[in-house]
C-alpha positions as CSV (number, residue, x, y, z in Angstrom):
1,X,38.0,50.7,2.7
2,X,35.8,47.9,4.0
3,X,36.4,49.1,7.6
4,X,34.7,52.4,6.8
5,X,31.4,50.8,5.7
6,X,28.4,50.4,8.0
7,X,27.7,48.4,10.1
8,X,31.3,48.6,11.1
9,X,31.3,45.4,13.2
10,X,30.1,43.3,10.2
11,X,32.5,44.8,7.7
12,X,35.5,44.7,10.0
13,X,34.9,41.0,10.7
14,X,34.4,40.4,7.0
15,X,37.7,42.1,6.2
16,X,39.4,39.8,8.8
17,X,37.8,36.8,7.0
18,X,39.2,37.9,3.6
19,X,42.7,37.8,5.1
20,X,42.4,34.1,6.0
21,X,42.7,31.6,3.2
22,X,39.6,29.4,3.5
23,X,38.8,27.4,0.4
24,X,36.9,24.3,1.1
25,X,39.2,21.7,2.6
26,X,41.5,24.3,4.3
27,X,39.6,24.5,7.5
28,X,42.0,24.5,10.5
29,X,43.1,28.2,10.3
30,X,39.6,29.6,9.9
31,X,38.2,27.2,12.5
32,X,40.9,28.2,15.0
33,X,40.3,31.9,14.2
34,X,36.5,31.7,15.0
35,X,37.1,29.6,18.1
36,X,39.7,32.1,19.4
37,X,37.3,34.9,18.5
38,X,34.6,33.4,20.8
39,X,37.1,32.8,23.6
40,X,38.4,36.4,23.3
41,X,34.8,37.5,24.1
42,X,34.7,35.3,27.2
43,X,32.0,33.1,25.6
44,X,31.6,29.4,25.8
45,X,33.2,28.0,22.7
46,X,33.0,24.4,21.4
47,X,35.0,22.9,18.5
48,X,33.6,19.5,17.5
49,X,35.4,16.5,16.0
50,X,35.3,17.9,12.4
51,X,36.1,21.5,13.1
52,X,32.6,23.1,13.4
53,X,32.6,25.9,15.9
54,X,29.7,26.7,18.3
55,X,29.8,29.9,20.4
56,X,27.2,30.5,23.1
57,X,26.2,33.9,24.3
58,X,23.9,34.2,27.4
59,X,20.6,35.9,27.0
60,X,20.1,39.6,27.4
61,X,18.7,40.3,30.8
62,X,15.0,39.6,30.8
63,X,15.2,37.1,27.9
64,X,16.6,34.2,29.8
65,X,13.4,32.1,29.5
66,X,12.8,32.7,25.8
67,X,13.6,29.9,23.4
68,X,17.2,29.9,22.2
69,X,18.2,31.1,18.7
70,X,21.0,29.8,16.5
71,X,22.8,32.0,13.9
72,X,24.3,29.6,11.4
73,X,26.7,30.0,8.5
74,X,29.6,28.2,6.9
75,X,33.3,29.1,7.1
76,X,34.5,28.0,3.7
77,X,34.4,29.8,0.3
78,X,34.5,28.7,-3.3
79,X,37.9,29.3,-4.9
80,X,37.4,30.6,-8.5
81,X,39.6,33.0,-10.4
82,X,40.1,34.3,-13.9
83,X,42.8,32.5,-15.8
84,X,44.9,35.6,-16.2
85,X,45.0,36.3,-12.4
86,X,47.9,35.1,-10.3
87,X,46.4,34.0,-7.1
88,X,46.8,31.1,-4.6
89,X,43.7,30.4,-2.6
90,X,45.7,28.3,-0.2
91,X,48.0,31.3,0.8
92,X,46.8,34.7,-0.5
93,X,44.3,37.0,1.1
94,X,41.3,38.1,-1.0
95,X,41.8,41.5,-2.6
96,X,38.4,43.0,-1.8
97,X,37.4,46.6,-2.8
98,X,34.4,48.9,-3.1
99,X,33.0,49.6,-6.5
100,X,30.1,51.5,-8.3
101,X,29.8,54.5,-6.1
102,X,29.9,52.6,-2.8
103,X,27.1,50.3,-3.8
104,X,29.0,46.9,-4.0
105,X,32.0,45.1,-2.6
106,X,33.8,42.7,-5.0
107,X,37.2,41.2,-5.4
108,X,40.1,41.6,-7.9
109,X,39.7,38.7,-10.4
110,X,38.6,36.1,-7.8
111,X,35.6,35.0,-5.8
112,X,34.9,37.4,-2.9
113,X,33.8,34.9,-0.3
114,X,30.7,37.0,0.7
115,X,29.1,33.5,0.3
116,X,29.1,32.9,3.3
117,X,31.5,35.3,4.8
118,X,28.9,38.1,5.2
119,X,26.7,35.7,7.2
120,X,29.6,34.6,9.4
121,X,30.7,38.3,9.9
122,X,27.1,39.2,10.9
123,X,27.0,36.5,13.6
124,X,30.4,37.6,14.9
125,X,29.3,41.2,15.2
126,X,26.2,40.2,17.1
127,X,28.2,38.1,19.5
128,X,30.5,41.0,20.2
129,X,27.8,43.7,20.7
130,X,26.7,43.8,24.3
131,X,23.7,46.1,23.5
132,X,21.9,43.5,21.3
133,X,18.7,42.3,22.8
134,X,18.3,38.6,22.3
135,X,17.3,35.2,23.8
136,X,20.0,32.6,24.6
137,X,22.2,32.7,21.5
138,X,24.4,30.3,19.6
139,X,26.6,31.0,16.6
140,X,27.1,27.8,14.7
141,X,29.8,27.8,12.0
142,X,30.2,24.8,9.8
143,X,33.2,23.6,7.7
144,X,33.4,22.5,4.1
145,X,29.8,23.3,3.1
146,X,30.7,24.1,-0.5
147,X,32.2,20.7,-1.4
148,X,29.7,18.5,0.3
149,X,28.1,20.0,3.4
150,X,30.4,17.8,5.5
151,X,30.2,20.0,8.6
152,X,26.4,19.7,8.7
153,X,26.6,16.0,7.9
154,X,29.0,15.3,10.8
155,X,27.1,17.4,13.3
156,X,26.2,15.3,16.3
157,X,22.7,15.5,17.9
158,X,22.6,17.2,21.3
159,X,25.2,19.9,20.6
160,X,22.9,22.7,19.6
161,X,20.4,24.0,22.2
162,X,18.3,26.5,20.4
163,X,14.7,26.1,19.1
164,X,15.1,28.4,16.1
165,X,17.8,28.5,13.5
166,X,18.5,31.5,11.4
167,X,20.6,30.4,8.4
168,X,22.5,33.4,7.0
169,X,23.4,31.8,3.7
170,X,21.0,33.2,1.1
171,X,21.7,35.7,-1.6
172,X,18.6,37.8,-2.2
173,X,17.6,40.4,0.4
174,X,13.8,40.6,1.0
175,X,13.4,36.8,0.5
176,X,12.8,34.3,3.2
177,X,13.8,30.7,2.2
178,X,11.8,27.9,3.7
179,X,12.9,25.0,1.6
180,X,15.7,23.9,-0.7
181,X,16.7,21.2,-3.2
182,X,18.6,18.0,-2.3
183,X,21.5,16.8,-4.4
184,X,23.7,14.0,-5.5
185,X,27.2,13.8,-7.1
186,X,28.0,11.6,-10.1
187,X,31.5,10.5,-11.2
188,X,31.8,8.7,-14.5
189,X,35.2,7.2,-15.3
190,X,36.6,5.9,-18.5
191,X,39.7,3.7,-18.1
192,X,41.9,3.2,-21.2
193,X,45.3,2.1,-22.5
194,X,46.9,5.0,-24.4
195,X,47.9,4.5,-28.0
196,X,50.8,6.1,-29.8
197,X,50.3,9.3,-31.7
198,X,50.5,8.8,-35.5
199,X,53.8,9.8,-37.1
200,X,53.6,13.2,-38.7
201,X,50.8,14.5,-36.5
202,X,51.0,17.8,-34.6
203,X,49.3,18.8,-31.4
204,X,47.0,21.7,-30.7
205,X,45.5,22.9,-27.5
206,X,41.9,24.1,-27.9
207,X,40.7,26.5,-25.3
208,X,37.4,28.1,-24.3
209,X,37.6,30.9,-21.7
210,X,35.7,33.9,-20.5
211,X,32.3,32.2,-19.8
212,X,30.5,33.7,-16.8
213,X,30.0,30.5,-14.9
214,X,28.3,31.0,-11.6
215,X,26.5,29.1,-8.9
216,X,25.0,25.8,-10.2
217,X,22.0,26.3,-8.0
218,X,21.3,30.0,-8.0
219,X,22.4,30.7,-11.7
220,X,21.5,27.4,-13.4
221,X,18.3,28.9,-15.0
222,X,20.2,31.9,-16.6
223,X,21.2,29.7,-19.6
224,X,24.9,30.7,-19.3
225,X,27.4,28.8,-21.4
226,X,28.9,25.6,-20.0
227,X,32.5,25.6,-21.3
228,X,32.7,21.8,-21.3
229,X,29.6,21.4,-23.3
230,X,30.7,24.0,-25.9
231,X,34.2,22.3,-26.1
232,X,32.6,18.9,-26.8
233,X,30.4,20.3,-29.5
234,X,33.5,21.4,-31.3
235,X,35.3,18.1,-30.5
236,X,32.5,16.0,-32.0
237,X,32.8,17.9,-35.3
238,X,36.6,18.0,-35.3
239,X,36.9,14.2,-34.7
240,X,34.2,13.2,-37.1
241,X,35.2,15.5,-40.0
242,X,38.8,16.7,-39.5
243,X,40.8,13.7,-38.5
244,X,41.3,15.1,-35.0
245,X,42.3,12.7,-32.1
246,X,41.9,13.5,-28.5
247,X,44.9,13.2,-26.2
248,X,43.5,14.8,-23.0
249,X,40.8,17.1,-21.8
250,X,40.2,19.3,-18.8
251,X,37.4,21.6,-17.7
252,X,35.6,23.1,-14.7
253,X,37.0,23.1,-11.2
254,X,34.1,22.6,-8.7
255,X,31.0,20.4,-8.6
256,X,28.8,23.4,-7.7
257,X,30.1,25.9,-10.2
258,X,29.1,26.1,-13.8
259,X,32.3,25.5,-15.8
260,X,33.8,28.7,-17.1
261,X,36.8,27.3,-18.9
262,X,37.8,24.1,-20.6
263,X,40.6,22.8,-22.9
264,X,41.7,19.8,-24.8
265,X,44.9,18.7,-26.5
266,X,44.1,17.1,-29.9
267,X,46.4,15.7,-32.6
268,X,45.8,16.3,-36.3
269,X,47.8,15.7,-39.5
270,X,50.2,18.6,-40.0
271,X,48.8,19.4,-43.4
272,X,45.3,19.9,-41.8
273,X,46.4,22.7,-39.4
274,X,45.0,25.7,-41.5
275,X,41.7,24.0,-42.1
276,X,41.5,23.1,-38.4
277,X,42.2,26.7,-37.3
278,X,39.5,27.9,-39.6
279,X,37.0,25.6,-37.9
280,X,38.1,27.0,-34.5
281,X,37.3,30.5,-35.7
282,X,34.0,29.4,-37.1
283,X,33.0,27.9,-33.7
284,X,34.1,31.1,-31.8
285,X,31.8,33.2,-34.0
286,X,29.0,30.6,-33.6
287,X,29.3,30.6,-29.7
288,X,29.4,34.4,-29.6
289,X,26.3,34.7,-31.7
290,X,24.4,32.0,-29.8
291,X,25.1,33.5,-26.4
292,X,24.6,37.2,-27.4
293,X,22.9,38.9,-24.5
294,X,24.0,36.2,-22.1
295,X,27.8,36.0,-22.4
296,X,30.0,38.9,-23.3
297,X,33.5,37.6,-23.2
298,X,33.7,34.1,-24.7
299,X,37.0,33.3,-26.3
300,X,37.6,30.1,-28.3
301,X,41.1,29.6,-29.7
302,X,43.8,27.0,-30.4
303,X,47.5,27.1,-30.2
304,X,50.2,24.6,-31.3
305,X,51.9,22.7,-28.4
306,X,54.4,20.0,-28.0
307,X,53.1,16.8,-29.3
308,X,52.3,14.1,-26.7
309,X,53.6,10.6,-27.2
310,X,50.2,9.0,-26.6
311,X,46.5,9.7,-27.0
312,X,43.2,8.0,-26.2
313,X,42.1,5.0,-28.2
314,X,39.7,5.9,-30.8
315,X,36.8,4.0,-29.4
316,X,37.2,5.5,-25.9
317,X,37.5,9.0,-27.4
318,X,34.3,8.5,-29.4
319,X,32.4,7.0,-26.4
320,X,33.5,9.9,-24.2
321,X,32.4,12.5,-26.7
322,X,29.0,10.9,-27.3
323,X,28.4,10.6,-23.5
324,X,29.3,14.2,-22.7
325,X,27.3,15.4,-25.6
326,X,24.3,13.4,-24.4
327,X,24.7,14.2,-20.7
328,X,22.0,16.8,-19.7
329,X,23.1,20.2,-18.4
330,X,20.9,23.0,-17.0
331,X,17.3,23.1,-16.0
332,X,15.4,19.8,-16.3
333,X,12.1,20.9,-14.7
334,X,10.5,23.9,-13.0
335,X,8.2,23.7,-10.0
336,X,4.7,23.6,-11.4
337,X,3.2,25.6,-8.5
338,X,6.1,28.1,-8.6
339,X,7.0,28.3,-12.3
340,X,9.9,30.8,-11.6
341,X,11.7,28.4,-9.3
342,X,13.8,25.5,-10.6
343,X,12.7,22.1,-9.4
344,X,15.4,19.8,-11.0
345,X,18.7,20.5,-12.7
346,X,22.1,19.0,-13.5
347,X,25.4,20.7,-13.6
348,X,27.9,19.0,-15.8
349,X,30.7,20.3,-13.6
350,X,34.1,19.0,-14.3
351,X,36.2,16.7,-16.6
352,X,39.7,15.6,-15.8
353,X,42.3,13.5,-17.5
354,X,44.7,11.7,-15.2
355,X,47.1,9.2,-16.7
356,X,45.1,6.3,-18.1
357,X,41.6,7.5,-17.2
358,X,39.3,10.4,-17.8
359,X,36.6,11.3,-15.3
360,X,33.4,13.4,-15.6
361,X,31.7,14.9,-12.6
362,X,28.1,16.1,-12.2
363,X,26.0,17.6,-9.5
364,X,22.2,16.9,-9.8
365,X,19.7,18.9,-7.7
366,X,16.0,18.6,-7.1
367,X,13.4,19.5,-4.5
368,X,11.6,16.3,-5.4
369,X,13.4,13.1,-4.5
370,X,11.9,11.0,-7.2
371,X,12.8,13.6,-9.9
372,X,16.4,13.7,-8.6
373,X,16.5,9.9,-8.9
374,X,15.0,10.1,-12.5
375,X,17.7,12.6,-13.7
376,X,20.4,10.6,-11.9
377,X,19.4,7.5,-13.9
378,X,19.4,9.4,-17.2
379,X,22.9,10.5,-16.5
380,X,23.8,7.0,-15.5
381,X,22.4,5.6,-18.8
382,X,24.4,8.2,-20.9
383,X,27.7,7.1,-19.4
384,X,27.1,3.4,-18.7
385,X,26.1,2.8,-22.3
386,X,29.4,4.4,-23.3
387,X,31.3,1.9,-21.1
388,X,32.1,4.2,-18.2
389,X,32.2,3.2,-14.5
390,X,29.5,5.3,-12.9
391,X,29.5,6.0,-9.1
392,X,27.1,8.2,-7.0
393,X,28.1,9.9,-3.8
394,X,27.4,12.8,-1.4
395,X,23.6,12.6,-1.6
396,X,22.0,15.1,0.7
397,X,18.3,15.6,1.5
398,X,16.2,18.6,0.5
399,X,14.6,20.8,3.1
400,X,10.8,20.5,3.1
401,X,8.9,23.9,3.6
402,X,6.9,24.5,6.8
403,X,4.6,27.3,5.9
404,X,2.9,27.0,9.4
405,X,6.2,27.8,11.2
406,X,5.9,30.2,14.1
407,X,9.4,31.5,13.2
408,X,8.2,32.3,9.7
409,X,5.2,34.2,11.0
410,X,7.4,36.2,13.3
411,X,9.9,37.0,10.6
412,X,7.3,38.1,8.2
413,X,5.7,40.4,10.8
414,X,9.1,41.9,11.7
415,X,10.0,42.5,8.1
416,X,6.7,44.3,7.4
417,X,7.1,46.4,10.5
418,X,10.7,47.4,9.9
419,X,10.7,48.0,6.1
420,X,7.0,48.7,5.2
421,X,6.5,45.8,2.8
422,X,6.1,42.0,3.0
423,X,9.1,39.7,2.3
424,X,8.8,37.1,-0.4
425,X,8.6,33.5,1.0
426,X,10.3,31.1,-1.4
427,X,12.2,27.9,-1.8
428,X,15.7,27.8,-3.3
429,X,17.2,25.5,-5.8
430,X,20.7,25.8,-4.3
431,X,21.5,23.4,-1.4
432,X,21.3,24.7,2.2
433,X,22.4,23.0,5.3
434,X,19.0,23.3,7.0
435,X,17.7,20.0,5.7
436,X,20.8,18.1,6.9
437,X,20.8,19.8,10.3
438,X,17.1,19.1,10.6
439,X,17.7,15.3,10.5
440,X,19.4,15.4,13.9
441,X,17.2,18.2,15.2
442,X,13.7,17.4,13.9
443,X,11.8,19.9,16.1
444,X,14.0,22.9,15.1
445,X,12.3,25.7,13.1
446,X,14.6,27.2,10.4
447,X,14.5,30.1,8.0
448,X,17.3,31.2,5.6
449,X,17.9,34.8,4.5
450,X,20.8,37.1,3.7
451,X,22.0,40.2,1.7
452,X,22.0,40.5,-2.1
453,X,25.0,38.6,-3.5
454,X,25.4,38.5,-7.3
455,X,27.2,35.8,-9.2
456,X,28.4,33.7,-6.2
457,X,30.9,30.9,-7.1
458,X,32.4,33.1,-9.9
459,X,35.0,35.9,-10.1
460,X,32.2,38.3,-10.7
461,X,30.8,37.7,-7.2
462,X,29.8,40.9,-5.4
463,X,27.7,41.9,-2.4
464,X,25.4,44.9,-2.2
465,X,26.4,47.2,0.7
466,X,23.0,48.6,1.5
467,X,21.5,45.1,1.8
468,X,24.2,44.1,4.3
469,X,23.0,47.0,6.5
470,X,19.4,45.8,6.1
471,X,20.5,42.2,7.0
472,X,22.1,43.4,10.2
473,X,19.2,45.6,11.2
474,X,16.6,42.9,10.4
475,X,18.5,40.2,12.3
476,X,18.7,42.4,15.4
477,X,14.9,43.1,15.1
478,X,14.2,39.3,14.8
479,X,16.2,38.5,17.9
480,X,14.4,41.1,19.9
481,X,11.0,39.8,18.7
482,X,11.8,36.2,19.6
């Protein structure tokens, strides 16, 4: 069905991308595919040392002396699925389909990969179309953007030749992004020596599922439930008042996705089971009431499981629960001059138990470096006071807006001419590769734009078909104007 949509070149390429497993970290197959695509068109194709692909297309006759333009996107996608869906992102093709009277494309229980597959497919279609009027053109496809922007970080200076970069990795049609937040990852680790489970105790697995989750940059302001935070609200009560002991805990799956599911194995005295199950039901009702109008499918339940031999020491368990409870999640500060845009936030993203340690992962974002540092230190304090080893990594810079950019002026003028209204010029709280690329190419002018994609980084991800048409039309008009 995708191949019947317009523009056919974009949707045909996007369908091809859905057939190639491309979660972050699995880059060879998609990198080879894009490189072979460029070579099949007879175009100069470069694969750098990390797997980034650059494809160069000579200018349309008469445009040879115009400044070069780069179409940029990332190859990888976020692998998220509903717990009841059998799917292997390392092997299976995405099951995409058209819904809602041909208005949207979505996937069957998994992320779609429109972020950033539509941007990549758009660039591919322009490379193949010999009738497109454009200056010297480069398509630049990066690897592993979603897990740390590694492709952009490892890009060498001197490879790209263009003056203007069009980043096709935004998610709201009609908006031109001129700046973005920077970020930093936190890993807090508690090491412990397990202790034996008390004789006569039973084990229960407590689960929270059905939260919407979403992109930790684009959706962080929507006040959606964080499954880890909800689980720990319950654990704090259960440990303090119901003799529960924590054996292991898991939650979240990606640093840049709001946690949708979490679970913990706890032990309790066998005679306390009925009372404990009543507490679970009370918390499910509480969560449903609190998130009425925001979440519509929260499930909180417990089931008896085989009793483990060991559990966490009581002091480590308590310190962990206190630290996770204290750790901030969500919006920390809005931009004073742009009160509808998030300035600083934290995503309490993942928690994992592995043998004799339990680790908590956060992604902190801010468009103000000093605010990012402030929130980072708050998180450090929460976990360091609890005895955890706290490490920071993966810091990347924000992208400072240039409102005097000649590229911005051209793109605003073209949008007004083509669609009869002015685009909205904004910054975005999500991370974009522009700031990182700009470090090695300081004179390059950059704008990010794209179609309307709802709920990226979640199984509810979908892309609006009409806005993909507008994206392609607009991109062609920009190239002609430049």
